[in-house]
C-alpha positions as CSV (number, residue, x, y, z in Angstrom):
1,M,53.4,101.9,93.0
2,I,55.6,104.9,93.6
3,N,54.3,107.5,96.0
4,Y,55.2,111.0,95.0
5,K,54.6,114.2,97.0
6,K,51.8,116.3,95.7
7,D,54.2,118.7,93.9
8,D,56.6,116.0,92.8
9,R,56.1,114.9,89.2
10,G,58.8,112.4,89.2
11,L,60.9,112.5,86.0
12,L,58.7,115.3,84.7
13,D,59.7,117.6,87.5
14,L,61.6,120.5,85.8
15,T,63.5,121.4,89.0
16,R,64.9,117.8,89.2
17,Q,65.8,117.9,85.5
18,I,67.5,121.3,85.9
19,E,69.6,120.0,88.9
20,D,70.5,116.9,86.9
21,L,71.6,119.0,83.9
22,K,73.6,121.3,86.2
23,Q,75.4,118.3,87.6
24,K,76.1,117.0,84.1
25,V,77.5,120.3,83.0
26,H,79.7,120.6,86.0
27,D,81.1,117.1,85.5
28,A,81.7,117.8,81.8
29,E,83.6,121.0,82.6
30,L,85.7,119.3,85.2
31,E,86.6,116.5,82.8
32,T,87.5,119.0,80.1
33,S,89.7,120.9,82.6
34,L,91.5,117.7,83.6
35,I,92.1,116.7,80.0
36,K,93.5,120.1,79.1
37,A,95.8,120.1,82.2
38,I,97.0,116.5,81.5
39,G,97.5,117.2,77.8
40,Q,99.6,120.3,78.3
41,N,101.9,118.5,80.7
42,S,102.3,115.2,79.0
43,P,105.7,114.1,77.8
44,E,104.5,114.1,74.2
45,M,103.3,117.7,74.5
46,K,106.5,118.9,76.2
47,A,108.5,117.2,73.4
48,L,106.4,118.9,70.7
49,Q,106.8,122.3,72.4
50,K,110.5,121.8,72.5
51,R,110.6,120.9,68.8
52,V,108.5,124.0,67.9
53,Q,110.9,126.2,69.8
54,E,113.9,124.6,68.0
55,L,112.2,125.1,64.7
56,E,111.4,128.7,65.5
57,E,115.0,129.4,66.4
58,K,116.2,127.8,63.2
59,L,113.8,129.8,61.2
60,K,114.9,133.0,62.9
61,L,118.5,132.3,62.1
62,K,117.7,131.5,58.5
63,Q,115.8,134.8,58.1
64,M,118.7,136.7,59.7
65,R,121.2,135.1,57.3
66,E,119.0,135.9,54.3
67,S,118.5,139.5,55.3
68,G,122.3,139.9,55.7
69,L,122.4,140.4,59.5
């Protein structure tokens, strides 16, 4: 038999549930931050960013040629 304090309701204790949920939210936010940071600095992302920049420059040149500049 588990002995609880007079005010401790075990798993039904809302204070305990709130603290558990706060910790889960904190962990999830940290994980999301790490994923975003790693994703932005990955070699694949850097290659894609470089490719986008190249295509934007190409498009700009094409637009300038078509407009006669």
